[in-house]
Each structure stands twice: as structure tokens, then as C-alpha cells.
N, C-alpha and C positions, 0 to 999 in steps of 0.2 A: 602735649605728656605723653607718655607712653609708658608700658608696663613689660615687664619682662622676669622670666627669674631670675634670683640671684648668682652671681660669679664667684667663682673661686677666689679668695683674699677679699674679699665683700665683708666678712662680718663684724669686722671694727666700724666700718661706715653706717652697718645697720645699727648697730649697738649704739652709735653715736647721734642719730637721727630718732631712737627711742627714747634715748636718755632727754635731749634737749625739745622733743615736742613733752615730754611729761614735765621738765621743768619751767616750760613757758607757764604753766597754772600757777608758778610762784610759789612752788613747795620749797621748802629749805635745805641745806645742804645735806642735814643729819637723813632726811625723809627722805632724797634722793640716793644717800649711799646705803638705806635699807631696802631700797627699789634696784638696786644697781644687779644684782645677781637674777633678778626676775625680767630683765629689760636686757640683759645681756644674750646675744647671739653669737655662737661660735662655729667654726669652720664646719665640723660634724653637722650643724645645725642644719646646713646649708643645702646639704644632702640628705637629709633624711625629712625634713621638716618641709609642708606646702606651703610655701612661700612667693611672695610677690613683691619687686620692686618697683616705683615710682619713678620717671626721670621727666625732668624739665632742663630743658636745653643741655642733656647730657649729666647733668648732674641728679644724685640720686635725693629726693626729697620723701619718699615715704617707702614704708614696707610692712605688709600686711602678711599673718600667718593665720593657718586654718589647721584644725585636727579633727581626723574623722574617726565615728566608732560606731560603726550599726547604722543606724538610722538618724544618728545626731551628729550633730557640729560643735566644735567650740571655736568662737574667736580668738584666737589664742594672744595675737597683736594686730594693734591696726595704728600708726604711729605715722604724724607728716610732720614733716621740718616745719618751725614755726614762719620761716620766710613765705613757706608754700602754702600756708593755714587761708583757708577761704578763696580757693583757685582751682578747688573742683577734685583735687588729689586725692582727698580721703572718699568722696563720692566714686572716684575709679576703683579705688582700693576695696572698699566695701561692696561695689558692683562684681567685682573679680569674686571675691570672696562667696559672695550668695551664688556666682556661679559653678564656682568651685565644688561648693558644699554638696548642690544639687547633683552635680554630676557624678559627686562621689556617691549620690545615695541616700543622702543627710534627708531626713523632711522637716527637721528644725534646727535651728543655730542658737546656743548658748552664748551670750554677752555678759560677761563680769567686766561694767565698764568704770572707767574713773567718773568720779560725780558730775565730772566737768564735761565729760563726753556723752553721757546717756542722753541728753535731747538730739544730738547728733542720729543717734541710731533710731530713737522713737520717729524720728523724721522719714526715716527708712520703710515703718512700719513693725518695728521693734516694741513689744509690751513690755512692762512691766513684771515681773514674777519673783518678788522678793530682793534678798539681801544675799550675798557671798561672803566669806571671810577673804581679805586681803592674804594673798601668798606672799607677802613682803613684810608687813606692819600687824604685831598681834591685836587685838581686839579692834582692829580697824574693817568697817564693813562698806563692801561695796556693791551698787546696785548691780542686779540680775536682771537681764533682759532675753526675752525669747523672740526670736522669726521665726514663724510656720513656713516653709519653704513648700 
């Protein structure tokens, strides 16, 4: 497995990974449609965002995105294709995100996790820090975790 920045023309492939990863947890069609905008990456996003793409045998199997603001960072996205889950892709992407946040001067990373993914982040040392409203589903709240960097 390797990591690299995204390339022009990959926004659609990266969006597909995000959507497939989310759908893996059994969400219905209406839920997935409500999340589509939040999970979509555009070509301009590839230029302005801090993204990393995971590849296995030349195929895109994961994506991570961070945002930095002063000494705080947000893990905007971390998605792994269902066929690559459990193979270390998520760990590689999370390790990249932590290093990139530290390099950018962040002292802590905020993670608004899908409930099914919260245990993954706890395994890497993130601690629970309340809840955050979903950006896609009104009235839904997500686990908020913090990782001290």
C-alpha cells in the first residue's frame, strides 16, 4: 500500500470511495442521499484541500482530508473502500493525518466520527469529547473525539 496526493481527474473516484465506505455500515438510500453533498469531493477540492489517497495494487482504496486552523485541526474525511477494510489502510491514512496536522502546527485534532468508526479513533488515542450535530442529517448527532498532538 502507498499514499500520495490526489491527482487531477480523481474527484469522482474519491467521492465513490467515500460513499461506498459510508454505505458499508448499512445506511439506507435516503440517508446516503442526504450525506452525498458532504461526502463529495470536487476537482477544486483536490487543489485547495489537504488530502491523501491510499492505493493498493494501483487502485484507490482510501482517502483522508484534514483542515488546519491555528493550533487546531479537523479530520474532515477518512474513508476506506469496503474491500480494503481491515487491511491497514485506515491506519496508514490516520497516521498521515496526524503527522500532517503536527507539521501544520496543530496541537489537537477534532474528529466528528460516524458512530461505527469511533472505536477506530479511540484505538489510536482519541478521547470522547461530547457530540457534534451532523452536517447532513438534521437532529442527528455524531461522536466528537479529540486527539492531543
